[in-house]
Every structure is written in C-alpha cells, then in structure tokens.
C-alpha positions, 0 to 999 in steps of 0.5 A: 219240072215246076213251071218256074223251072221250065220258064228258067230253062227257056230263059237260058235257052234263049241266052244261048240262041243269042250267044250262037246268034252273035257268033254266026256273023258269016251266015245271016240266015242262021243268024235270023233263025237263032234270034227268032227262036231266042224271041219266041223262047222269051215269050214262051217263058213270059206266058208260062211265068204270067200263067203261073201267077194267075193260077197261084192266086186266082180272083174269087170275088165273083164266085161267092154263092148267094144263099137267100136269107144269108146274113139274117138272124132270126130272134130265135137263132139269137135266143131272144 
C-alpha cells in the first residue's frame, strides 16, 4: 500500500469517526473519544503526506561533493 493510499484511508476513517460522533449524542464520553480519534487520524494522514513529499524530492544542495581542483582545466587538458 502506498503512502498516499494510507493517507487517504486515514482521512476516510476520520470522516467515519466524525459521522459516528454526530450520531452519538446520548453518550458524551463516546462522542469525545470519536472526535479525538478523528483528529489523530487526520494528524497522522497529514504527517504521512508531508513525509512523502519530503522524501520524494530530497534537498541535495548541501550534499555536493567538493573535489580539490574541480573546475580547473589545465593547458594540457585543453590541448593548447
């Protein structure tokens, strides 16, 4: 299962928790528990999506190797 599939699954679970919380007016404890679960599911879905974006395109700007003399072309190399 891909990260985006898992994220979508968590969002659907959060929506289901919200629907059930709305229908559970007679038990305030259960309603609060369902709302907390919905919030945590959304937080996890957001976290997975953000992590997926960050690993898909890593920042390599600080990882360029430095080689002594790189960029210098001698007369011999230029053929002159």
